[in-house]
N, C-alpha and C positions, 0 to 999 in steps of 0.2 A: 922344146917347150919349159919350160917353169911348174915345177912342182902344182899340177891342179887344185886348185879350190876345193872341189867335190869331185868325187869318182862315183859315175853312174851307170850300174848295170842291170843289161837287158838282156833275158834270155829270148831269141827266137826260136819258134817252130810252125812252118807252114800259116802263115798271116801275112802272104802279100796284100790283102785287099787294104789291109789297116795298117801297114807295117808305114807305108810314108806321112800319115796322119801322125801318128809317133814321132819317129824320125824328124818331122817338121816342127811340131811344138820343140821338142828339148832343140832344137838347136836355133830355135825363134826366143831362147829366152835370158831374160835381162841380167840374169847373172853372166860375166864374163871370166875366164879363166875355169874352164866344166870341162870335164875327162871325159867323155859315152863310149864305152863298152859294148859294144853287141857281140852275142855268142849264138852263134847260129845252133842250133841242136838237131843239124842235119837234117834241115826242111828239105821236102821234097817238089817243092811248087817253087817262085819265083822269089823268096823272100833273099837268098843268099847273093843273085844278082841282084836286086835293088838295094842291099849292105855295100856290096862292091863299087856299085856307082856314088852310091852318096860318100862314101869312105874316099876316093878318088877325087870328088870334090872338095872335102872335105880333111884332107889328111893329119892336120894341125888338134882336130878336134874327136874324131869319129874314130876308133878301132872295131875292127871287124876281128874275133875267133872265134874258132871252130869245135867242136865235141868232136871226138874220133870217133863214135857214133852215138845215135838217141840215146840219151840219158837221163831225160824228164830236167823240170828246172833248177832243180835241187844241184844237178853236175855243172850246170851252164851259171848258178850265180857263185859255185865254189869256184870253178876256173875264170870267174871275174874278178872275184873279191883275192883270187889270188894276184894278177895280174893289175890291181889297181894303185896308185901312185898316191892318193888323197888320203888324209889323217881323217875323210868324211868321206863315209860310202851311203849310197842311194839305191834304190832302185827301182823300177818300172816297166811292167808287162806290157809287151810289144804289141796288142792288141786295146791298149788303153793311150790316154793322153793327158797333159800334165797344162794347165794353166802358165801362162808366158812369165809370171812372178815368183812359181812357185817354189824354184832353189833358189832365190834371191832372200826372201823371206826366212827360206830356212836355215840360209846359211848364217844371215847376223844373226837371228835367232842362237842357235846354235854357238858365235864365236862372245855374243853377248853375254851367254849365261854359264858356259861352258858344259852343258849338259850332254849327258850321253846320247840320248835320246831326243829329239826333236822333230814333234811331226804337225801335219798339217791335218786337217778334214776331206773326205771321197767324196763323191757322190755317182749315184749312176746315171749313165748315158748307153743312147743304143749305138749302133753299129754306124749308123750313119747322120746322125749329130757330128755338129764343127766347132772347132774352137770358140768362136767366136759366138756361136751360140751356148755354148756352155758358159761363158764366162757373163755373157750376159744375162743367164736366164735367172741367175742369182737362187740357184739348186739348194734346196735341202740337203744336209751332210746325213749321208746313209749311216751311219753311227753316229747317236748323241752321245757326247762326252758326259761320266758322269761325274758331280762335283765332286762325288772321293776319290776319283782319277784327278783330275785337274788344281786341287787345292794342294796336289804335291809341287804344283809346273814353281821350275828353277827353287827347292828346293832339297836340301839334303835327303837322301832316301834312309829311314830304317826299316825294322823288320816290316814293319807296320805297312809304312809307304811302299816296299815292295811288296807284299803281298795283294797291295792295290791294284800295283801298276803290272802286277802278272794276269789278277783276276778281270781286271773290268779293260773290256776292248776299247782298240784306239784307233782301229781301222790293220790292213793289212801292214807287211814290212814295204809297201812299195810307198806308203803315206808318211814314210820315216830318213831321216837320217841319223847312220848310226858311229860314232866315233870308232877309228880303230884302235884304240886304245882299249873301248868299252870291248869290240872283240877282239882282241888280243888275250884278254881280262877271261872271257868267255872262253875261249878258245873253242870254240863250236862248227861244223860241219851243218851245210844241208846234208838231211837223206839224199841216195842219187835213186836213180831211177824207180821212184816211187810217188804219187798224190802226196797232197796235202804236208809234203815237206816242211811250208812256212810255219805250220802250227809248232811241229819240233824243236825248228830254231830261234823264232823269237821268243817263244814262253822260256829258254834257257838262257838267253841273250839278255832280255830284261832283268832275270833274276841276278844278274850281274851288274845293275848299272847302280851308280849311285847319285845320280840326280835327271831330272827329265824336263824337258821344258815341251810348250806346244805355242801352235800360232794355228787361232779360233777361225779359222778363214778356208772353204771348199778351194783346193791347188789343184787336188787329183779328179780325173775321170776316168769312173770304171766303166768298163763296155758291156754288157748284160746280152751274155750272148745267148739265142735257143727258147730266150721268151722268159724262163722260169729259173730259179734257183738251184730245182733239183734237174736240170734237163739235159743237163751233160753227165747226173750218176747214175754207174753203174754200179752191177754187185761188186764187181772187180773193185771198184771205185771205193765203193764203200767196206769191204772187208780194208783196203789197205788203209783205208781209218780205223781201224780198228788196230792196225798193228801198227802205225805210226802210233800213237795214244799210249799205248801199252808198252812200246820204245820209250817216249818220254818219261813215263808214268818211273821204268825202271834208270833212266838216265838222273830225274829229280833224287829217285832213293840210290843210286851210287856217288853221285855228287853230294850228298849228306845237304840237300838244298829241301826234303821233302818236309823236316819236322817244323824249321823257322818259316816257314811259307805253303804250311802242311792247308789252309782254308783253299789257299788259290790253287792247289793243284787239286783237290778234291773237287771243289767248283768246276774244273776245265773238264774234269774225268767224266763230272755230272751231266754237265749240258752241253759240250763241244764234242764229247766220244759216246755215252748213252744215250741220250736226246736225240741228240738230231743223227747220229747213224741208225738210228730205229726209226727216225722218222723217212731217211733216207730207202730204207729195207721199206716201208710200208709202202712206201710212193713208187716203188716197182710194182705193187699187187701182185707179187710172184708165190706167195704165202712161205719168207723165209723165216719160222718163224721157230723153228729150232736156232738159228744166229741169234733172234732176239733173245730167245733166254740167253743163249747163253753171254751176250753184251751185259743180260742184269744180272747174272751174276758174276760177271768182272767186277760190276760196279758193288755190285752188295757184298762183296770179298775182301777187296781193296780199300774200298770207304762205306762201312754200315752205316754210320750216324750221316748220311750225305742230307737225309732230308731236314735234316736242320741245319744244315751247313748256312752261315749267313748272306750270302751274295747270293745264293739259289731264293730265297725266303725274300730278298728284296728285290731281284729281278723279274720272279715270276711270281705271277698273280694266284691266288686261293686257285681258280678257276684253271689256271696253266698249268699249276702243278697237280690238279685233279688229272689233266688228259694226259699229263706225263705219266702217269703212274698207270694209268690207263693202259697207255701203248706198250709201256714195258712188261705191265704183269700179266696183261688178258689181248693182246695183238689181235688174237681171232676175232676175240667180243667187239673192240674197235673195229675191226676191216668188217666185220656184220653189219654195224650200227652208219660207219659209213656208208655202206652200196644201200641202204634202208631209206636214207636221208637224198641218195640221189648225186653223191657225189663219190666218182670213181677214180 
């Protein structure tokens, strides 16, 4: 087989009910010359058998790799990246699926612009949504790109451009094609055996980008499982988020990236770590007030002027800022107020 145009890495763990939908949409891509690398992370259901059956039927397109033990998505993605043969790397989660045109549109835009990162938009679907239903529904993007992000489309990124690119959400790692040159330049592995690994990886990789490009079309469909964004969050996962975000900050410091893109790191630490993790802990309703106090102390120690951060003040209204402050500084009062209001 000739060198593939793109290599797509798909971690797999216990998703036998949704896996065929994902595989079928990747095999149905309008872009020819794709390499599909599925990495089974020691699934305990029928996922591996499904993969093996598809690999037997599509030996020139689909490869199946195996982790030595269950090591979570980060290890599966690292293994896939080591084995990928293309200069353009993409990721798909095995419970999600993609539009037939996704990788053709990404590939054409990436080759046209020479961008290090080329990104499409994504939308939320249910476990029962079909590909035809999703494509015909004209779904709204889950993340509305800021004009301050897309103004850098197909432009060389200076320090301001990189800072904007780190700070403004574009979607998960699965929404983009990433060049091999960028990945080599950044030299970042996904953290293994821990959740939230993509938060660590994407921010550091983006910090090394010279150019980005955008395809303003919903092409990726993210499956919402469990009914809410906090349904799968446990105390362990919340604490792993604390670990990963602090590891990210220390890595940014060690790479001398903190000063150049200070406002972006401060914003990520404020909303993605402190505010969101506090929200997860409060949603668990178990009174983790000491943990919230520790998170608040982390934030005030690392970024004492976070309240004046330009991204924070732009994206959080006055009301949202007041709520965030109340949750961080007075979580017991916040919990009591929610109970009185009948919201558990």
